[in-house]
N, C-alpha and C positions, 0 to 999 in steps of 0.2 A: 483482500487481494490490498486493497488500501494500506491495509500497515506492515505489508511487507515490502510493498514500494517503497513507502516513504521510511520504513529501519531502515533498509538499502538505501537509500540516499542521504541519509544521516547516520549509516555506519554503526549502528546502535549493535551491536554483538548479540548482546540478549535478545533483542525484540526479533532480529532476522529471525533466530533461531528456534525461540518459541513462535511466534506466529506463521512460522513457513510449517512446523508441526502442525498447527491450530488447521494453517489451508490443507497438508497432506489432507485428515482427517476430514475436514469439510467436505469436501472434492469428491476423498475416493481416488485423486490421482496425483501420485506423487509426483510425475515427471512434472505435472503444470505446475506444479507449488515450485518445484525446483528452474525451470524456465521464468516464473515468474521474479523468483529472487536473484537468479543471475542476470537478468535482461526482459524486462517484461514486453518488452518490445516483440520480441520473434516467437511469445506466448502464443499458440494459438485462439484468442479472444475473439470476442464479436466487437465491430466497431465500436459499438457503445464504451463498451468496457475499455477497451485502448481509451478512447476519449476520456474516462473518470481517471485511468489510471497517469494519462500523460497531466490532466487538469491537478491533481492531487500531486505529482511531480512538481510544477510549474507552482505551488501554492509553497512548496516545502522549500523548495530551492532559491525563487526570485520572487517571492507575495509581493513586493511592491509593483511590480510588471504587471502583478492579474487587473483584467478591465471587466467590461461590459461585451463585450467579444469574447471573451475563456467562458462564458455566461450562456453566451449566442451558440457556441459550438455545442457545448453539452446540451443544449435544448433541440439542437439541429441531430444531434448523435442518438436524440430520444427522450432523456431523462426530463424527469417534470421542475418546474421550480423548488418542488418537497424536495424531489432527488437531490436533485444538486445542491442544497442547504443541507443534505444529509452528507453528501459528499466534500462535503467543505469542512462542517464540524468531524467527522471522525478523522479526517486527513488532520485537523488542529489538533485532535487530542491526543492520534499517535505520533504527534510530533513533539510534546507534552512532557507525553510518558517516555518517548527517546531521550529527550535531558534529562528525565530523572531516572532513567534504568543507566545511562553511561554515565549520569552524574555520581552517581552512588556506588556506583562499580558493579554491579551484577549480572552475574554468570549462569545463561543459561542451565538448568538443570542435565544433569546427564541422558532423562528417558527423553527429552525434545528431540535428542538429532535422530534418534531410530521411530521416534513415532510419526504413526499412520503411514511407516516404509511397507 
């Protein structure tokens, strides 16, 4: 979910397509994967998952505005400190790989579009 939301925010075509395919396969729910790819705020997720994705989005779009309050909100949503570090690291890693994929002009494999549907 983090990979898809971060990739959408970064407009990384390759990563949106490939990670949406992976999410479809992982969840077995192509509708949920499409909801997350089009606007995760409307996806039927647990409150903690929504908090996780909002944090990942903030870290992507405006990392300098992140504060301890953001970490506190994740704690309140049920995430442990270890979970929060994992969320931040995953979001950061996908921001990095989005830039590689976009910067190098990667194109998604055709099979990604139908995978898990």
